[in-house]
C-alpha positions in Angstrom: 0.0 0.0 0.0 1.4 3.4 -0.9 2.0 6.2 1.5 -0.8 8.4 0.0 -3.3 5.6 0.5 -2.3 5.1 4.1 -2.4 8.8 4.8 -5.8 9.2 3.1 -7.4 6.2 4.8 -6.1 7.4 8.2 -7.6 10.9 8.0 -9.8 12.0 10.9 -13.5 12.3 10.0 -13.5 16.1 10.2 -10.6 16.2 7.7 -12.4 13.8 5.4 -15.5 16.0 5.6 -13.4 19.2 4.9 -11.9 17.6 1.8 -15.3 16.5 0.5 -16.6 20.0 1.1 -13.6 21.5 -0.7 -14.4 19.3 -3.7 -18.0 20.4 -3.7 -16.8 24.1 -3.5 -14.5 23.6 -6.4 -17.4 22.1 -8.4 -19.6 25.0 -7.6 -16.9 27.5 -8.5 -16.4 25.8 -11.8 -20.1 25.7 -12.6 -20.6 29.4 -11.6 -18.0 30.2 -14.2 -19.9 28.0 -16.7 -16.8 25.9 -17.3 -17.5 22.4 -18.5 -15.3 19.7 -16.8 -13.5 19.0 -20.1 -12.4 22.7 -20.5 -11.5 23.0 -16.8 -9.4 19.8 -16.9 -7.6 21.1 -20.1 -6.8 24.4 -18.3 -5.5 22.5 -15.3 -3.5 20.2 -17.5 -5.1 17.1 -16.0 -7.6 14.5 -17.2 -11.3 14.9 -16.7 -11.2 11.8 -14.4 -8.7 13.6 -12.1 -10.9 16.7 -12.0 -13.9 14.5 -11.1 -11.9 12.9 -8.3 -11.0 16.4 -7.0 -14.6 17.5 -7.1 -15.7 14.3 -5.4 -13.4 15.0 -2.5 -10.9 12.2 -3.2 -8.2 12.6 -0.6 -5.6 11.0 -2.8 -5.6 13.7 -5.4 -2.3 15.6 -5.2 -1.8 19.1 -4.0 -0.6 20.2 -7.4 -4.0 19.3 -8.8 -5.7 21.5 -6.2 -3.2 24.3 -6.9 -3.9 24.1 -10.6 -7.7 24.4 -10.0 -7.1 27.4 -7.8 -4.9 28.9 -10.4 -7.7 28.5 -13.0 -10.1 30.3 -10.7 -7.6 33.1 -9.9 -7.4 32.0 -6.3 -3.8 30.9 -6.0 -3.2 33.4 -3.1 -5.7 31.5 -1.0 -3.5 28.5 -1.0 -0.5 30.6 -0.1 -2.4 32.0 2.9 -3.8 28.7 4.1 -1.4 28.3 7.1 0.3 31.7 7.1 2.2 32.3 10.3 0.4 35.6 11.0 -3.0 33.8 11.1 -1.7 30.7 13.1 -3.5 31.3 16.4 -2.1 28.2 18.1 1.5 29.0 17.0 1.1 32.6 18.2 -0.1 31.3 21.5 2.9 29.0 21.8 5.2 31.9 21.0 3.6 34.1 23.7 3.8 31.2 26.3 7.5 31.0 25.7 8.2 34.7 26.4 10.2 35.3 29.5 8.1 36.1 32.6 10.6 38.8 33.6 13.1 40.9 31.9 16.0 43.0 33.3 17.3 46.3 32.2 20.5 46.2 30.2 23.5 47.3 32.4 26.1 49.6 31.0 28.6 46.7 31.1 26.5 44.9 28.5 26.5 47.8 26.1 29.4 47.5 23.7 29.2 50.7 21.7 
């Protein structure tokens, strides 16, 4: 069994649901733009079957396929911002928790200019 299959089959249910919803959202975005699957797949440089798998929420579809779909929609920036450090609340909380509780003033001996 390949790594992708093990990773996809071991996804938590909420992650599986999110991927299925993402596929549905991509389908809606395509249909809003009145793009047939064949034309969308051509623009993405993938087969119609791969696009259908993406829209069905198949967790084994590669990230490059998703990035290609977002590019066709003009939404590439959304992928870049997905886990941006400035929006990572848990990471920011961890950083704040690691700050020292106390600080001391710099003495003149520590100044080297």
